[in-house]
Each structure stands twice: as C-alpha cells, then as structure tokens.
C-alpha positions as CSV (number, residue, x, y, z in Angstrom):
1,X,102.9,69.0,72.7
2,X,103.8,69.6,76.1
3,X,103.1,72.8,78.0
4,X,105.5,74.4,80.2
5,X,103.5,77.1,82.6
6,X,106.3,79.2,83.2
7,X,106.9,79.9,79.2
8,X,103.1,80.9,79.3
9,X,103.1,83.3,81.8
10,X,106.6,85.2,80.9
11,X,105.0,85.5,77.6
12,X,102.4,87.5,78.9
13,X,105.0,89.3,81.4
14,X,106.2,92.6,79.6
15,X,108.7,95.2,81.1
16,X,105.6,97.2,81.6
17,X,103.9,94.6,83.5
18,X,107.1,93.9,85.6
19,X,107.2,97.9,87.0
20,X,103.4,97.9,87.6
21,X,103.6,94.9,89.9
22,X,106.7,96.6,91.0
23,X,104.8,99.7,92.2
24,X,102.0,98.1,93.5
25,X,104.4,95.3,96.1
26,X,105.5,98.9,97.4
27,X,102.6,100.1,97.7
28,X,101.4,97.5,99.4
29,X,104.3,98.2,101.6
30,X,104.1,101.6,102.7
31,X,100.3,100.8,103.3
32,X,101.0,98.5,106.0
33,X,102.9,102.0,108.5
34,X,101.6,101.9,111.5
35,X,100.2,105.4,112.3
36,X,99.3,107.3,115.3
37,X,96.6,110.2,115.6
38,X,96.3,112.2,118.3
39,X,92.4,113.4,118.6
40,X,91.2,116.7,119.3
41,X,90.4,115.9,122.6
42,X,93.8,114.6,123.6
43,X,95.2,117.9,122.1
44,X,93.0,120.0,124.0
45,X,94.3,118.0,127.2
46,X,97.9,118.7,126.0
47,X,96.9,122.5,125.9
48,X,95.2,122.3,129.9
49,X,97.7,120.4,131.5
50,X,100.8,123.1,129.3
51,X,98.5,125.4,130.8
52,X,98.3,124.1,134.4
53,X,101.9,123.8,134.1
54,X,102.3,127.6,133.5
55,X,100.2,128.5,136.4
56,X,101.3,126.5,138.3
57,X,105.1,128.0,137.4
58,X,103.6,131.5,137.6
59,X,102.3,131.1,141.1
60,X,105.4,129.4,142.5
61,X,108.0,132.2,141.3
62,X,104.9,135.0,142.6
63,X,104.6,133.9,145.8
64,X,107.0,132.6,148.5
65,X,107.0,128.5,149.7
66,X,106.2,129.6,153.0
67,X,102.5,131.8,152.2
68,X,101.7,128.8,149.9
69,X,102.1,126.3,152.6
70,X,100.4,128.5,154.9
71,X,97.6,129.1,152.7
72,X,97.0,125.6,151.8
73,X,97.5,124.6,155.9
74,X,94.5,126.8,156.1
75,X,92.5,125.3,153.1
76,X,92.8,122.3,154.9
77,X,91.8,123.1,158.2
78,X,88.7,124.7,157.3
79,X,90.1,128.6,158.6
80,X,91.2,129.8,154.9
81,X,89.0,132.7,154.1
82,X,89.1,135.2,150.9
83,X,89.4,138.9,151.1
84,X,86.2,140.0,149.5
85,X,87.2,143.6,148.9
86,X,90.5,142.5,147.3
87,X,88.6,139.7,145.1
88,X,86.0,142.7,143.8
89,X,88.7,144.9,143.2
90,X,90.7,142.4,141.3
91,X,87.5,141.6,139.3
92,X,86.8,145.1,138.8
93,X,90.6,145.5,137.5
94,X,90.1,142.5,135.3
95,X,87.3,143.8,133.5
96,X,88.4,147.4,133.0
97,X,91.5,146.1,131.4
98,X,89.5,143.4,129.1
99,X,86.8,146.1,127.8
100,X,90.2,148.5,126.5
101,X,91.2,145.0,124.9
102,X,88.0,144.7,123.1
103,X,87.4,147.7,122.1
104,X,90.8,147.7,120.0
C-alpha cells in the first residue's frame, strides 16, 4: 500500500483548523508592525521647547527689536545691569498675585 503524505495532512485539516491557521497568520502579520513610542523624557523635552517658543514669541511681540538688540549688545560687552528696584517690585507683585491664586 502506497501512502500519499498530502492525503494524510488533508485528513486532519478541517474547516475549523483552516480558520485557526489563517487567524494565526493574520496575528503574526500584525505583530510585525513597527511601532514608535515616545518616552516621557522626550515628551517633557517637547513641552519645554513649546514653552520656550511661546516665551520667545511673547518677548518679541512685547519689546521692540532695537531694545532687544541693545540688551543683547550690553550683555555681550559686559555692561548690562539689572534695575534692582524694578526686579524687587516685580518679585513682590508676582508673589502677591500667586498667593491670591493659591487661596482660591
């Protein structure tokens, strides 16, 4: 008696097993899909870049280009000084505004 291997395999393959084999093949195909995950540190870095852009934009719109260039030149030459009284007042104003927000 001659045994045909294809007949043996087909005897064990039923419509149910064909569906299982097909499902496993589809699952394997989706398992090989590339994924990119952004780490928390990268997300924070992106957030910091966005904040930097917003601050830069606000500074550029709040002050004239000549005054910004003058401050840059003073810093580069080492002659830039901070108005201590204006800085102290700004710190006091910020602290009082912040306290009011925390009390609410």
